[in-house]
N, CA, C and O atoms as a GROMACS GRO file, in nm:
protein
  560
    1MET      N    1 -10.574  -2.288   0.000
    1MET     CA    2 -10.696  -2.356   0.032
    1MET      C    3 -10.706  -2.486  -0.048
    1MET      O    4 -10.694  -2.482  -0.170
    2GLU      N    5 -10.728  -2.600   0.017
    2GLU     CA    6 -10.745  -2.727  -0.053
    2GLU      C    7 -10.891  -2.748  -0.086
    2GLU      O    8 -10.979  -2.722  -0.004
    3LEU      N    9 -10.916  -2.797  -0.207
    3LEU     CA   10 -11.052  -2.827  -0.250
    3LEU      C   11 -11.062  -2.972  -0.293
    3LEU      O   12 -10.970  -3.027  -0.352
    4ALA      N   13 -11.174  -3.034  -0.263
    4ALA     CA   14 -11.204  -3.168  -0.309
    4ALA      C   15 -11.345  -3.166  -0.366
    4ALA      O   16 -11.437  -3.113  -0.305
    5GLY      N   17 -11.359  -3.224  -0.484
    5GLY     CA   18 -11.489  -3.226  -0.548
    5GLY      C   19 -11.506  -3.351  -0.631
    5GLY      O   20 -11.412  -3.430  -0.649
    6GLN      N   21 -11.627  -3.368  -0.681
    6GLN     CA   22 -11.655  -3.486  -0.762
    6GLN      C   23 -11.773  -3.461  -0.854
    6GLN      O   24 -11.848  -3.365  -0.838
    7CYS      N   25 -11.786  -3.552  -0.950
    7CYS     CA   26 -11.900  -3.545  -1.041
    7CYS      C   27 -12.026  -3.590  -0.965
    7CYS      O   28 -12.018  -3.627  -0.848
    8LEU      N   29 -12.138  -3.586  -1.032
    8LEU     CA   30 -12.266  -3.620  -0.969
    8LEU      C   31 -12.271  -3.762  -0.917
    8LEU      O   32 -12.327  -3.786  -0.810
    9CYS      N   33 -12.214  -3.858  -0.990
    9CYS     CA   34 -12.219  -3.999  -0.947
    9CYS      C   35 -12.101  -4.038  -0.858
    9CYS      O   36 -12.103  -4.145  -0.798
   10GLY      N   37 -11.999  -3.952  -0.851
   10GLY     CA   38 -11.884  -3.979  -0.766
   10GLY      C   39 -11.776  -4.065  -0.829
   10GLY      O   40 -11.678  -4.099  -0.762
   11LYS      N   41 -11.789  -4.103  -0.956
   11LYS     CA   42 -11.689  -4.187  -1.020
   11LYS      C   43 -11.563  -4.110  -1.059
   11LYS      O   44 -11.458  -4.170  -1.080
   12VAL      N   45 -11.573  -3.978  -1.069
   12VAL     CA   46 -11.458  -3.893  -1.096
   12VAL      C   47 -11.444  -3.794  -0.981
   12VAL      O   48 -11.541  -3.726  -0.945
   13SER      N   49 -11.326  -3.786  -0.924
   13SER     CA   50 -11.303  -3.690  -0.816
   13SER      C   51 -11.178  -3.610  -0.845
   13SER      O   52 -11.085  -3.656  -0.912
   14ILE      N   53 -11.176  -3.489  -0.793
   14ILE     CA   54 -11.067  -3.395  -0.815
   14ILE      C   55 -11.025  -3.339  -0.680
   14ILE      O   56 -11.110  -3.298  -0.601
   15THR      N   57 -10.895  -3.337  -0.654
   15THR     CA   58 -10.842  -3.273  -0.535
   15THR      C   59 -10.738  -3.171  -0.580
   15THR      O   60 -10.647  -3.203  -0.657
   16ILE      N   61 -10.753  -3.049  -0.533
   16ILE     CA   62 -10.659  -2.942  -0.565
   16ILE      C   63 -10.600  -2.895  -0.432
   16ILE      O   64 -10.670  -2.831  -0.353
   17PRO      N   65 -10.473  -2.926  -0.406
   17PRO     CA   66 -10.412  -2.890  -0.278
   17PRO      C   67 -10.411  -2.741  -0.249
   17PRO      O   68 -10.431  -2.700  -0.134
   18LYS      N   69 -10.388  -2.659  -0.350
   18LYS     CA   70 -10.383  -2.515  -0.328
   18LYS      C   71 -10.441  -2.445  -0.451
   18LYS      O   72 -10.400  -2.471  -0.564
   19ILE      N   73 -10.538  -2.356  -0.427
   19ILE     CA   74 -10.604  -2.288  -0.539
   19ILE      C   75 -10.631  -2.143  -0.502
   19ILE      O   76 -10.658  -2.111  -0.386
   20SER      N   77 -10.625  -2.058  -0.601
   20SER     CA   78 -10.664  -1.919  -0.583
   20SER      C   79 -10.815  -1.916  -0.563
   20SER      O   80 -10.887  -2.000  -0.617
   21GLU      N   81 -10.862  -1.822  -0.488
   21GLU     CA   82 -11.005  -1.814  -0.459
   21GLU      C   83 -11.076  -1.718  -0.554
   21GLU      O   84 -11.174  -1.655  -0.516
   22GLU      N   85 -11.026  -1.707  -0.676
   22GLU     CA   86 -11.086  -1.622  -0.778
   22GLU      C   87 -11.167  -1.706  -0.874
   22GLU      O   88 -11.127  -1.817  -0.911
   23ILE      N   89 -11.282  -1.653  -0.915
   23ILE     CA   90 -11.369  -1.723  -1.009
   23ILE      C   91 -11.386  -1.639  -1.134
   23ILE      O   92 -11.405  -1.518  -1.129
   24THR      N   93 -11.377  -1.708  -1.249
   24THR     CA   94 -11.401  -1.646  -1.379
   24THR      C   95 -11.530  -1.703  -1.436
   24THR      O   96 -11.558  -1.822  -1.422
   25VAL      N   97 -11.606  -1.617  -1.501
   25VAL     CA   98 -11.726  -1.661  -1.571
   25VAL      C   99 -11.700  -1.649  -1.721
   25VAL      O  100 -11.657  -1.544  -1.769
   26CYS      N  101 -11.726  -1.758  -1.795
   26CYS     CA  102 -11.714  -1.754  -1.940
   26CYS      C  103 -11.854  -1.754  -2.000
   26CYS      O  104 -11.936  -1.840  -1.968
   27HIS      N  105 -11.881  -1.657  -2.086
   27HIS     CA  106 -12.012  -1.645  -2.149
   27HIS      C  107 -12.012  -1.694  -2.294
   27HIS      O  108 -12.111  -1.672  -2.364
   28CYS      N  109 -11.905  -1.760  -2.341
   28CYS     CA  110 -11.901  -1.800  -2.482
   28CYS      C  111 -12.014  -1.898  -2.512
   28CYS      O  112 -12.064  -1.967  -2.424
   29HIS      N  113 -12.050  -1.903  -2.639
   29HIS     CA  114 -12.162  -1.989  -2.680
   29HIS      C  115 -12.132  -2.137  -2.656
   29HIS      O  116 -12.223  -2.213  -2.624
   30MET      N  117 -12.004  -2.179  -2.671
   30MET     CA  118 -11.970  -2.319  -2.645
   30MET      C  119 -11.990  -2.354  -2.498
   30MET      O  120 -12.046  -2.459  -2.466
   31CYS      N  121 -11.945  -2.266  -2.408
   31CYS     CA  122 -11.964  -2.293  -2.265
   31CYS      C  123 -12.113  -2.296  -2.230
   31CYS      O  124 -12.157  -2.378  -2.149
   32GLN      N  125 -12.189  -2.207  -2.290
   32GLN     CA  126 -12.333  -2.206  -2.261
   32GLN      C  127 -12.396  -2.339  -2.300
   32GLN      O  128 -12.483  -2.389  -2.229
   33LYS      N  129 -12.353  -2.396  -2.412
   33LYS     CA  130 -12.408  -2.526  -2.454
   33LYS      C  131 -12.355  -2.639  -2.367
   33LYS      O  132 -12.431  -2.727  -2.327
   34PHE      N  133 -12.224  -2.637  -2.338
   34PHE     CA  134 -12.164  -2.747  -2.263
   34PHE      C  135 -12.208  -2.749  -2.117
   34PHE      O  136 -12.238  -2.855  -2.063
   35PHE      N  137 -12.214  -2.632  -2.054
   35PHE     CA  138 -12.247  -2.624  -1.912
   35PHE      C  139 -12.393  -2.589  -1.886
   35PHE      O  140 -12.437  -2.590  -1.771
   36GLY      N  141 -12.469  -2.559  -1.991
   36GLY     CA  142 -12.609  -2.524  -1.972
   36GLY      C  143 -12.628  -2.383  -1.921
   36GLY      O  144 -12.736  -2.350  -1.870
   37GLY      N  145 -12.529  -2.300  -1.932
   37GLY     CA  146 -12.531  -2.161  -1.884
   37GLY      C  147 -12.390  -2.110  -1.882
   37GLY      O  148 -12.301  -2.173  -1.941
   38PRO      N  149 -12.366  -2.000  -1.817
   38PRO     CA  150 -12.228  -1.950  -1.812
   38PRO      C  151 -12.141  -2.048  -1.733
   38PRO      O  152 -12.187  -2.114  -1.640
   39PHE      N  153 -12.015  -2.056  -1.773
   39PHE     CA  154 -11.920  -2.145  -1.705
   39PHE      C  155 -11.853  -2.067  -1.594
   39PHE      O  156 -11.774  -1.976  -1.619
   40MET      N  157 -11.885  -2.103  -1.471
   40MET     CA  158 -11.822  -2.041  -1.354
   40MET      C  159 -11.706  -2.132  -1.315
   40MET      O  160 -11.727  -2.243  -1.266
   41ALA      N  161 -11.583  -2.082  -1.337
   41ALA     CA  162 -11.465  -2.166  -1.323
   41ALA      C  163 -11.367  -2.115  -1.219
   41ALA      O  164 -11.354  -1.995  -1.194
   42LEU      N  165 -11.299  -2.211  -1.158
   42LEU     CA  166 -11.184  -2.177  -1.074
   42LEU      C  167 -11.071  -2.128  -1.162
   42LEU      O  168 -11.070  -2.154  -1.283
   43LYS      N  169 -10.977  -2.059  -1.104
   43LYS     CA  170 -10.857  -2.017  -1.177
   43LYS      C  171 -10.789  -2.141  -1.234
   43LYS      O  172 -10.797  -2.249  -1.175
   44GLY      N  173 -10.722  -2.129  -1.348
   44GLY     CA  174 -10.658  -2.242  -1.413
   44GLY      C  175 -10.554  -2.310  -1.327
   44GLY      O  176 -10.482  -2.245  -1.251
   45VAL      N  177 -10.545  -2.443  -1.340
   45VAL     CA  178 -10.454  -2.525  -1.262
   45VAL      C  179 -10.375  -2.616  -1.356
   45VAL      O  180 -10.434  -2.683  -1.441
   46LEU      N  181 -10.245  -2.619  -1.341
   46LEU     CA  182 -10.161  -2.708  -1.420
   46LEU      C  183 -10.178  -2.853  -1.372
   46LEU      O  184 -10.207  -2.875  -1.255
   47PRO      N  185 -10.162  -2.952  -1.462
   47PRO     CA  186 -10.184  -3.092  -1.425
   47PRO      C  187 -10.105  -3.140  -1.303
   47PRO      O  188 -10.154  -3.222  -1.226
   48GLU      N  189  -9.984  -3.089  -1.284
   48GLU     CA  190  -9.906  -3.134  -1.169
   48GLU      C  191  -9.955  -3.076  -1.036
   48GLU      O  192  -9.905  -3.112  -0.930
   49ASN      N  193 -10.052  -2.986  -1.042
   49ASN     CA  194 -10.103  -2.920  -0.921
   49ASN      C  195 -10.241  -2.966  -0.879
   49ASN      O  196 -10.305  -2.901  -0.797
   50PHE      N  197 -10.289  -3.078  -0.933
   50PHE     CA  198 -10.415  -3.136  -0.888
   50PHE      C  199 -10.411  -3.287  -0.907
   50PHE      O  200 -10.330  -3.339  -0.984
   51ASN      N  201 -10.499  -3.357  -0.837
   51ASN     CA  202 -10.513  -3.502  -0.850
   51ASN      C  203 -10.651  -3.533  -0.907
   51ASN      O  204 -10.752  -3.482  -0.860
   52LEU      N  205 -10.652  -3.617  -1.009
   52LEU     CA  206 -10.776  -3.655  -1.076
   52LEU      C  207 -10.790  -3.806  -1.063
   52LEU      O  208 -10.704  -3.880  -1.111
   53ASN      N  209 -10.895  -3.851  -1.000
   53ASN     CA  210 -10.921  -3.995  -0.985
   53ASN      C  211 -11.041  -4.031  -1.071
   53ASN      O  212 -11.140  -3.959  -1.074
   54GLY      N  213 -11.031  -4.145  -1.140
   54GLY     CA  214 -11.139  -4.190  -1.226
   54GLY      C  215 -11.119  -4.150  -1.371
   54GLY      O  216 -11.216  -4.136  -1.446
   55GLU      N  217 -10.994  -4.132  -1.411
   55GLU     CA  218 -10.962  -4.090  -1.549
   55GLU      C  219 -11.032  -4.177  -1.654
   55GLU      O  220 -11.073  -4.127  -1.759
   56GLU      N  221 -11.046  -4.308  -1.625
   56GLU     CA  222 -11.110  -4.398  -1.722
   56GLU      C  223 -11.258  -4.365  -1.743
   56GLU      O  224 -11.318  -4.411  -1.840
   57GLN      N  225 -11.316  -4.286  -1.653
   57GLN     CA  226 -11.457  -4.246  -1.664
   57GLN      C  227 -11.474  -4.112  -1.737
   57GLN      O  228 -11.587  -4.065  -1.754
   58ILE      N  229 -11.363  -4.052  -1.780
   58ILE     CA  230 -11.372  -3.919  -1.842
   58ILE      C  231 -11.378  -3.930  -1.993
   58ILE      O  232 -11.297  -3.997  -2.056
   59GLN      N  233 -11.475  -3.862  -2.049
   59GLN     CA  234 -11.487  -3.848  -2.194
   59GLN      C  235 -11.432  -3.711  -2.230
   59GLN      O  236 -11.476  -3.610  -2.174
   60ARG      N  237 -11.337  -3.705  -2.323
   60ARG     CA  238 -11.276  -3.579  -2.366
   60ARG      C  239 -11.325  -3.544  -2.505
   60ARG      O  240 -11.339  -3.631  -2.591
   61PHE      N  241 -11.351  -3.415  -2.525
   61PHE     CA  242 -11.403  -3.366  -2.652
   61PHE      C  243 -11.323  -3.243  -2.694
   61PHE      O  244 -11.316  -3.145  -2.620
   62MET      N  245 -11.264  -3.248  -2.813
   62MET     CA  246 -11.191  -3.132  -2.868
   62MET      C  247 -11.295  -3.032  -2.918
   62MET      O  248 -11.353  -3.051  -3.025
   63SER      N  249 -11.319  -2.927  -2.841
   63SER     CA  250 -11.423  -2.831  -2.876
   63SER      C  251 -11.372  -2.718  -2.965
   63SER      O  252 -11.451  -2.643  -3.022
   64SER      N  253 -11.240  -2.705  -2.977
   64SER     CA  254 -11.181  -2.604  -3.064
   64SER      C  255 -11.035  -2.645  -3.088
   64SER      O  256 -10.989  -2.747  -3.038
   65GLU      N  257 -10.965  -2.564  -3.166
   65GLU     CA  258 -10.823  -2.592  -3.191
   65GLU      C  259 -10.739  -2.572  -3.066
   65GLU      O  260 -10.628  -2.625  -3.056
   66TRP      N  261 -10.790  -2.496  -2.969
   66TRP     CA  262 -10.710  -2.460  -2.852
   66TRP      C  263 -10.760  -2.521  -2.721
   66TRP      O  264 -10.704  -2.493  -2.615
   67ALA      N  265 -10.867  -2.604  -2.725
   67ALA     CA  266 -10.920  -2.655  -2.598
   67ALA      C  267 -10.996  -2.786  -2.614
   67ALA      O  268 -11.051  -2.816  -2.720
   68GLU      N  269 -10.997  -2.861  -2.504
   68GLU     CA  270 -11.083  -2.978  -2.494
   68GLU      C  271 -11.167  -2.964  -2.368
   68GLU      O  272 -11.131  -2.891  -2.275
   69ARG      N  273 -11.278  -3.034  -2.368
   69ARG     CA  274 -11.369  -3.032  -2.253
   69ARG      C  275 -11.388  -3.175  -2.206
   69ARG      O  276 -11.386  -3.269  -2.286
   70GLY      N  277 -11.406  -3.190  -2.077
   70GLY     CA  278 -11.422  -3.323  -2.021
   70GLY      C  279 -11.553  -3.338  -1.946
   70GLY      O  280 -11.601  -3.244  -1.883
   71SER      N  281 -11.610  -3.458  -1.956
   71SER     CA  282 -11.732  -3.489  -1.882
   71SER      C  283 -11.724  -3.633  -1.834
   71SER      O  284 -11.645  -3.713  -1.886
   72CYS      N  285 -11.806  -3.666  -1.737
   72CYS     CA  286 -11.811  -3.801  -1.683
   72CYS      C  287 -11.893  -3.889  -1.778
   72CYS      O  288 -12.004  -3.853  -1.816
   73LYS      N  289 -11.838  -4.004  -1.816
   73LYS     CA  290 -11.908  -4.098  -1.904
   73LYS      C  291 -12.034  -4.154  -1.837
   73LYS      O  292 -12.132  -4.183  -1.904
   74ALA      N  293 -12.030  -4.170  -1.705
   74ALA     CA  294 -12.140  -4.234  -1.635
   74ALA      C  295 -12.259  -4.140  -1.610
   74ALA      O  296 -12.373  -4.176  -1.638
   75CYS      N  297 -12.232  -4.020  -1.556
   75CYS     CA  298 -12.343  -3.931  -1.518
   75CYS      C  299 -12.356  -3.808  -1.606
   75CYS      O  300 -12.456  -3.737  -1.599
   76GLY      N  301 -12.255  -3.780  -1.689
   76GLY     CA  302 -12.262  -3.666  -1.780
   76GLY      C  303 -12.218  -3.534  -1.720
   76GLY      O  304 -12.223  -3.432  -1.788
   77SER      N  305 -12.175  -3.533  -1.594
   77SER     CA  306 -12.132  -3.408  -1.531
   77SER      C  307 -12.019  -3.343  -1.610
   77SER      O  308 -11.926  -3.410  -1.654
   78SER      N  309 -12.028  -3.212  -1.627
   78SER     CA  310 -11.920  -3.136  -1.688
   78SER      C  311 -11.806  -3.124  -1.589
   78SER      O  312 -11.828  -3.080  -1.476
   79LEU      N  313 -11.685  -3.162  -1.629
   79LEU     CA  314 -11.573  -3.170  -1.536
   79LEU      C  315 -11.468  -3.063  -1.554
   79LEU      O  316 -11.412  -3.014  -1.455
   80PHE      N  317 -11.439  -3.024  -1.679
   80PHE     CA  318 -11.332  -2.926  -1.698
   80PHE      C  319 -11.331  -2.871  -1.839
   80PHE      O  320 -11.391  -2.926  -1.932
   81TYR      N  321 -11.260  -2.761  -1.849
   81TYR     CA  322 -11.217  -2.702  -1.976
   81TYR      C  323 -11.065  -2.708  -1.968
   81TYR      O  324 -11.007  -2.658  -1.872
   82HIS      N  325 -11.000  -2.768  -2.068
   82HIS     CA  326 -10.854  -2.780  -2.068
   82HIS      C  327 -10.799  -2.696  -2.182
   82HIS      O  328 -10.816  -2.731  -2.299
   83GLY      N  329 -10.733  -2.586  -2.148
   83GLY     CA  330 -10.670  -2.500  -2.247
   83GLY      C  331 -10.540  -2.561  -2.296
   83GLY      O  332 -10.448  -2.581  -2.216
   84LEU      N  333 -10.530  -2.589  -2.423
   84LEU     CA  334 -10.409  -2.653  -2.476
   84LEU      C  335 -10.292  -2.555  -2.485
   84LEU      O  336 -10.177  -2.596  -2.476
   85ALA      N  337 -10.321  -2.426  -2.504
   85ALA     CA  338 -10.214  -2.326  -2.515
   85ALA      C  339 -10.138  -2.310  -2.384
   85ALA      O  340 -10.016  -2.297  -2.383
   86ASP      N  341 -10.211  -2.310  -2.272
   86ASP     CA  342 -10.146  -2.291  -2.142
   86ASP      C  343 -10.140  -2.420  -2.060
   86ASP      O  344 -10.082  -2.420  -1.951
   87ASN      N  345 -10.198  -2.530  -2.110
   87ASN     CA  346 -10.205  -2.660  -2.043
   87ASN      C  347 -10.273  -2.652  -1.906
   87ASN      O  348 -10.247  -2.735  -1.819
   88GLU      N  349 -10.357  -2.553  -1.888
   88GLU     CA  350 -10.427  -2.540  -1.760
   88GLU      C  351 -10.567  -2.598  -1.769
   88GLU      O  352 -10.632  -2.594  -1.874
   89TYR      N  353 -10.612  -2.652  -1.657
   89TYR     CA  354 -10.747  -2.707  -1.644
   89TYR      C  355 -10.830  -2.607  -1.564
   89TYR      O  356 -10.786  -2.555  -1.462
   90TYR      N  357 -10.949  -2.582  -1.612
   90TYR     CA  358 -11.043  -2.490  -1.548
   90TYR      C  359 -11.163  -2.574  -1.505
   90TYR      O  360 -11.235  -2.628  -1.589
   91PHE      N  361 -11.183  -2.583  -1.374
   91PHE     CA  362 -11.287  -2.668  -1.319
   91PHE      C  363 -11.411  -2.588  -1.280
   91PHE      O  364 -11.398  -2.477  -1.228
   92PRO      N  365 -11.531  -2.643  -1.304
   92PRO     CA  366 -11.653  -2.574  -1.264
   92PRO      C  367 -11.661  -2.564  -1.111
   92PRO      O  368 -11.634  -2.661  -1.040
   93VAL      N  369 -11.698  -2.448  -1.063
   93VAL     CA  370 -11.706  -2.428  -0.918
   93VAL      C  371 -11.809  -2.520  -0.854
   93VAL      O  372 -11.797  -2.554  -0.736
   94GLY      N  373 -11.910  -2.561  -0.929
   94GLY     CA  374 -12.015  -2.647  -0.875
   94GLY      C  375 -11.969  -2.785  -0.834
   94GLY      O  376 -12.041  -2.855  -0.762
   95LEU      N  377 -11.850  -2.827  -0.876
   95LEU     CA  378 -11.798  -2.957  -0.835
   95LEU      C  379 -11.749  -2.956  -0.690
   95LEU      O  380 -11.730  -3.062  -0.630
   96PHE      N  381 -11.729  -2.838  -0.634
   96PHE     CA  382 -11.666  -2.823  -0.503
   96PHE      C  383 -11.762  -2.758  -0.404
   96PHE      O  384 -11.814  -2.650  -0.428
   97ALA      N  385 -11.785  -2.826  -0.292
   97ALA     CA  386 -11.879  -2.776  -0.192
   97ALA      C  387 -11.820  -2.663  -0.106
   97ALA      O  388 -11.895  -2.580  -0.054
   98GLU      N  389 -11.687  -2.658  -0.092
   98GLU     CA  390 -11.624  -2.565   0.003
   98GLU      C  391 -11.583  -2.432  -0.059
   98GLU      O  392 -11.492  -2.369  -0.007
   99ILE      N  393 -11.643  -2.388  -0.165
   99ILE     CA  394 -11.595  -2.271  -0.237
   99ILE      C  395 -11.679  -2.145  -0.208
   99ILE      O  396 -11.667  -2.046  -0.279
  100ASP      N  397 -11.760  -2.148  -0.106
  100ASP     CA  398 -11.854  -2.039  -0.077
  100ASP      C  399 -11.791  -1.901  -0.063
  100ASP      O  400 -11.856  -1.802  -0.095
  101HIS      N  401 -11.668  -1.892  -0.017
  101HIS     CA  402 -11.607  -1.762   0.010
  101HIS      C  403 -11.523  -1.709  -0.107
  101HIS      O  404 -11.458  -1.605  -0.093
  102ALA      N  405 -11.524  -1.778  -0.221
  102ALA     CA  406 -11.447  -1.731  -0.338
  102ALA      C  407 -11.511  -1.604  -0.394
  102ALA      O  408 -11.625  -1.571  -0.363
  103LYS      N  409 -11.434  -1.534  -0.476
  103LYS     CA  410 -11.478  -1.405  -0.528
  103LYS      C  411 -11.479  -1.407  -0.682
  103LYS      O  412 -11.381  -1.447  -0.745
  104LEU      N  413 -11.589  -1.363  -0.739
  104LEU     CA  414 -11.600  -1.348  -0.884
  104LEU      C  415 -11.517  -1.228  -0.926
  104LEU      O  416 -11.541  -1.117  -0.879
  105THR      N  417 -11.418  -1.249  -1.016
  105THR     CA  418 -11.327  -1.142  -1.052
  105THR      C  419 -11.326  -1.107  -1.200
  105THR      O  420 -11.287  -0.996  -1.237
  106GLU      N  421 -11.370  -1.200  -1.287
  106GLU     CA  422 -11.354  -1.178  -1.430
  106GLU      C  423 -11.468  -1.242  -1.508
  106GLU      O  424 -11.518  -1.349  -1.472
  107GLU      N  425 -11.510  -1.175  -1.616
  107GLU     CA  426 -11.607  -1.231  -1.711
  107GLU      C  427 -11.544  -1.223  -1.848
  107GLU      O  428 -11.502  -1.117  -1.894
  108ILE      N  429 -11.538  -1.340  -1.916
  108ILE     CA  430 -11.478  -1.343  -2.049
  108ILE      C  431 -11.585  -1.374  -2.154
  108ILE      O  432 -11.691  -1.429  -2.122
  109PHE      N  433 -11.555  -1.339  -2.279
  109PHE     CA  434 -11.652  -1.349  -2.388
  109PHE      C  435 -11.777  -1.269  -2.349
  109PHE      O  436 -11.890  -1.310  -2.375
  110TYR      N  437 -11.752  -1.156  -2.288
  110TYR     CA  438 -11.860  -1.071  -2.236
  110TYR      C  439 -11.956  -1.027  -2.347
  110TYR      O  440 -12.074  -1.004  -2.321
  111ASP      N  441 -11.906  -1.016  -2.469
  111ASP     CA  442 -11.991  -0.976  -2.581
  111ASP      C  443 -12.090  -1.086  -2.622
  111ASP      O  444 -12.179  -1.061  -2.703
  112GLN      N  445 -12.075  -1.207  -2.568
  112GLN     CA  446 -12.169  -1.316  -2.596
  112GLN      C  447 -12.262  -1.344  -2.478
  112GLN      O  448 -12.340  -1.440  -2.480
  113LYS      N  449 -12.256  -1.261  -2.375
  113LYS     CA  450 -12.338  -1.278  -2.255
  113LYS      C  451 -12.485  -1.254  -2.287
  113LYS      O  452 -12.518  -1.150  -2.345
  114PRO      N  453 -12.573  -1.347  -2.252
  114PRO     CA  454 -12.715  -1.321  -2.268
  114PRO      C  455 -12.758  -1.201  -2.182
  114PRO      O  456 -12.704  -1.180  -2.073
  115ALA      N  457 -12.852  -1.126  -2.230
  115ALA     CA  458 -12.894  -1.003  -2.161
  115ALA      C  459 -12.950  -1.030  -2.021
  115ALA      O  460 -12.950  -0.939  -1.938
  116PHE      N  461 -12.998  -1.150  -1.994
  116PHE     CA  462 -13.060  -1.176  -1.864
  116PHE      C  463 -12.961  -1.222  -1.756
  116PHE      O  464 -13.003  -1.247  -1.643
  117PHE      N  465 -12.830  -1.235  -1.787
  117PHE     CA  466 -12.730  -1.266  -1.686
  117PHE      C  467 -12.674  -1.136  -1.630
  117PHE      O  468 -12.624  -1.052  -1.705
  118HIS      N  469 -12.682  -1.122  -1.499
  118HIS     CA  470 -12.626  -1.003  -1.434
  118HIS      C  471 -12.561  -1.045  -1.303
  118HIS      O  472 -12.619  -1.120  -1.225
  119TYR      N  473 -12.441  -0.996  -1.281
  119TYR     CA  474 -12.372  -1.021  -1.155
  119TYR      C  475 -12.349  -0.889  -1.086
  119TYR      O  476 -12.317  -0.789  -1.151
  120LYS      N  477 -12.365  -0.887  -0.955
  120LYS     CA  478 -12.351  -0.760  -0.883
  120LYS      C  479 -12.205  -0.725  -0.853
  120LYS      O  480 -12.173  -0.609  -0.830
  121GLU      N  481 -12.116  -0.826  -0.853
  121GLU     CA  482 -11.976  -0.800  -0.824
  121GLU      C  483 -11.910  -0.722  -0.937
  121GLU      O  484 -11.940  -0.746  -1.054
  122PRO      N  485 -11.823  -0.629  -0.903
  122PRO     CA  486 -11.746  -0.562  -1.009
  122PRO      C  487 -11.642  -0.661  -1.064
  122PRO      O  488 -11.567  -0.722  -0.987
  123THR      N  489 -11.638  -0.677  -1.195
  123THR     CA  490 -11.548  -0.773  -1.257
  123THR      C  491 -11.475  -0.709  -1.374
  123THR      O  492 -11.521  -0.609  -1.430
  124GLU      N  493 -11.362  -0.767  -1.411
  124GLU     CA  494 -11.298  -0.730  -1.536
  124GLU      C  495 -11.379  -0.798  -1.646
  124GLU      O  496 -11.408  -0.917  -1.637
  125LYS      N  497 -11.415  -0.723  -1.749
  125LYS     CA  498 -11.499  -0.776  -1.856
  125LYS      C  499 -11.421  -0.774  -1.987
  125LYS      O  500 -11.382  -0.668  -2.036
  126LEU      N  501 -11.398  -0.894  -2.044
  126LEU     CA  502 -11.321  -0.906  -2.167
  126LEU      C  503 -11.410  -0.961  -2.279
  126LEU      O  504 -11.477  -1.063  -2.261
  127THR      N  505 -11.410  -0.894  -2.392
  127THR     CA  506 -11.480  -0.945  -2.510
  127THR      C  507 -11.405  -1.066  -2.564
  127THR      O  508 -11.295  -1.096  -2.518
  128GLU      N  509 -11.462  -1.134  -2.660
  128GLU     CA  510 -11.395  -1.248  -2.722
  128GLU      C  511 -11.260  -1.207  -2.779
  128GLU      O  512 -11.159  -1.274  -2.754
  129ALA      N  513 -11.256  -1.100  -2.855
  129ALA     CA  514 -11.130  -1.055  -2.916
  129ALA      C  515 -11.026  -1.019  -2.811
  129ALA      O  516 -10.910  -1.057  -2.825
  130ALA      N  517 -11.066  -0.948  -2.708
  130ALA     CA  518 -10.972  -0.908  -2.603
  130ALA      C  519 -10.919  -1.030  -2.526
  130ALA      O  520 -10.801  -1.036  -2.493
  131PHE      N  521 -11.007  -1.125  -2.499
  131PHE     CA  522 -10.965  -1.244  -2.426
  131PHE      C  523 -10.867  -1.327  -2.510
  131PHE      O  524 -10.764  -1.370  -2.458
  132LEU      N  525 -10.899  -1.352  -2.638
  132LEU     CA  526 -10.811  -1.432  -2.722
  132LEU      C  527 -10.676  -1.364  -2.742
  132LEU      O  528 -10.573  -1.431  -2.745
  133GLN      N  529 -10.677  -1.233  -2.755
  133GLN     CA  530 -10.551  -1.160  -2.767
  133GLN      C  531 -10.467  -1.179  -2.641
  133GLN      O  532 -10.347  -1.202  -2.649
  134LYS      N  533 -10.530  -1.169  -2.525
  134LYS     CA  534 -10.460  -1.188  -2.398
  134LYS      C  535 -10.411  -1.332  -2.383
  134LYS      O  536 -10.299  -1.354  -2.338
  135LEU      N  537 -10.494  -1.428  -2.420
  135LEU     CA  538 -10.458  -1.569  -2.408
  135LEU      C  539 -10.336  -1.602  -2.492
  135LEU      O  540 -10.240  -1.663  -2.443
  136PHE      N  541 -10.338  -1.562  -2.618
  136PHE     CA  542 -10.226  -1.598  -2.704
  136PHE      C  543 -10.102  -1.512  -2.678
  136PHE      O  544  -9.991  -1.557  -2.708
  137ALA      N  545 -10.117  -1.392  -2.624
  137ALA     CA  546 -10.002  -1.312  -2.586
  137ALA      C  547  -9.933  -1.374  -2.464
  137ALA      O  548  -9.811  -1.375  -2.455
  138ASP      N  549 -10.013  -1.427  -2.369
  138ASP     CA  550  -9.958  -1.490  -2.249
  138ASP      C  551  -9.889  -1.622  -2.280
  138ASP      O  552  -9.798  -1.661  -2.206
  139SER      N  553  -9.930  -1.690  -2.387
  139SER     CA  554  -9.872  -1.822  -2.416
  139SER      C  555  -9.746  -1.814  -2.504
  139SER      O  556  -9.683  -1.916  -2.529
  140GLU      N  557  -9.709  -1.696  -2.549
  140GLU     CA  558  -9.590  -1.681  -2.633
  140GLU      C  559  -9.464  -1.676  -2.551
  140GLU      O  560  -9.355  -1.664  -2.607
   0.00000   0.00000   0.00000
């Protein structure tokens, strides 16, 4: 499935020729601050598997030793989480209009989830420790 999306002002656009239709929700405190709530993300995509237009409009922020986050300089839209260990980009589902039929499959940093967030879909739920263990085991 090909997806095309953009930030609020349209100065940054993303095209992903082929993407899995799985969505992950991150409940970590950093995502809650950066995205204003849980981060609902597409499956990770390597740089050679997507096109990003408007790179000069992107502000990058090193949010941890293992990741950077990107936003649009003009409108402030949150654009991605870039994992440095796996070099994958995780894009917010809200950037893409055609994602209605995707399926929520995983919740990470589940131990940091606010009590008022509830999803009806059955998901794999990983605590911070379990997720980091899986992340660094996969990158070795």
